[in-house]
N, C-alpha and C positions, 0 to 999 in steps of 0.2 A: 504493499501499500503506500501511498506517498505521504510523505509529513508537508501536512504545511506549517509553516513557519508564521507569526506576527507581524504584519507589517508594522517598523519602528514608530515610534511616537515621535520622532524628529524627523521625518521621510514626510509623514501624515501634516502634518507641521510647515513645513516646505512647500510640499504640495498646494497646501492651502493657502499660503501667504502669496504663493503665485498667480491662482484663482482669481483671490481677493483683488491682486493688480488688473488679472485681464479683464474681469469683472465693472471694476473703476473705470479702465480705458475703453470699454466698451459703453458707457452708459455717458460717458464725456461726449463722446464724437455723436450718439443718436439720441438727445433732447433739445428740442429746439426751442420750446418755452423757457421764459426768462424765470418763473419760477421753477423748474422742475431744475435749471443748468446754475441759478443758485443754490440749492440743496445737493449739488452733487458736489459744487465747488467748497462748499462746508466739508464734506465728508474726504473730500479728497486733499486737506491738510497736512493731517498728519501721512498722507501718503507723500504728498512733496516733503515733509520734514524728512523722511528716512531715506529720501530719492540723494540727496544733497551730495553725496560722497558720490554717486556715480555720476550728477551733472558736470562735477567738478572736475570727473575724468572725462566727461564727454567732451569739455573748455579744450583741455591739456590737447586730446586726440585732434580737437576740430584747428587749435592752433598750429599742430606740428601737418596738418593735413593742408595749411594759409600757406605754411612754409615754403612747401615743395610744391603743390601747383599754384602759386599765388592768385588763390581765388578772390580776396580783396573785401574778403567777408567777416575773414577772423575766426571768433569761437565757433559761429555755427554753421562752419565746412560743410562739419561731417553730416549736418541733414540736408548738404547742397546732393548727395549723388546716395543713389538707391540703394547701393552696397551700403551704403553708413547708416540709413534709415532701417534698414534691416537688423545690422547689427545691432544699432540699439534696442532696436524691439526686443532680441533675441538675448542681449546682455542685460536688459531692464530685467524678464523673466529669471535668469540664470539668476539676478542678484537678488528679486525677493523673496526666491526658492531658499538662498542661504538665511536670508532677512530673517525667517520663518524658524528655520533651522537653531539659528542663532536664538532667539527668542524662547525654544521650546527647551535646548539646552539647560539657558537661566533661569526658567521655569526648575526643572530638574534637579538645579543646584539647591536652589532657592528652599523646593519642595522635601530635600533631604537633612537641609540643616534645621526644618521647622519640625524634624519626627525623632 
C-alpha cells in the first residue's frame, strides 16, 4: 500500500500566501467602480508593505537594464519589456510563497515557546 504523508504546514502557508497575492492582483485589475476600487486599495496596503524589498530589487534591476540598453526610463526599465513583466509576476509569486513560509516558521517558533 502507498503511504500518504501529510503536507507540511510551511508548504500550505506558502501556497496560501501566493494564492492570496494572485487573488488581490486579480481583484485590482477587474474592479471598475470607485467604491470597489477603494476597498481593494485598502486591502492591498499590507501587501504593498510586504513587497517593499521586492520593489527595491526591481528598481535595481531596472537601473541595470537602463545602463545596458539606455532606455532613458530609469528604474522602470524592467516593465518596458515583456520578459521583464513576466519576470516580475513570477518572482512576485515566488517571493510571496517564501513570505508565507517565513510567517509559518515564526508562528511555529512562537507556539513552541509558549508551550
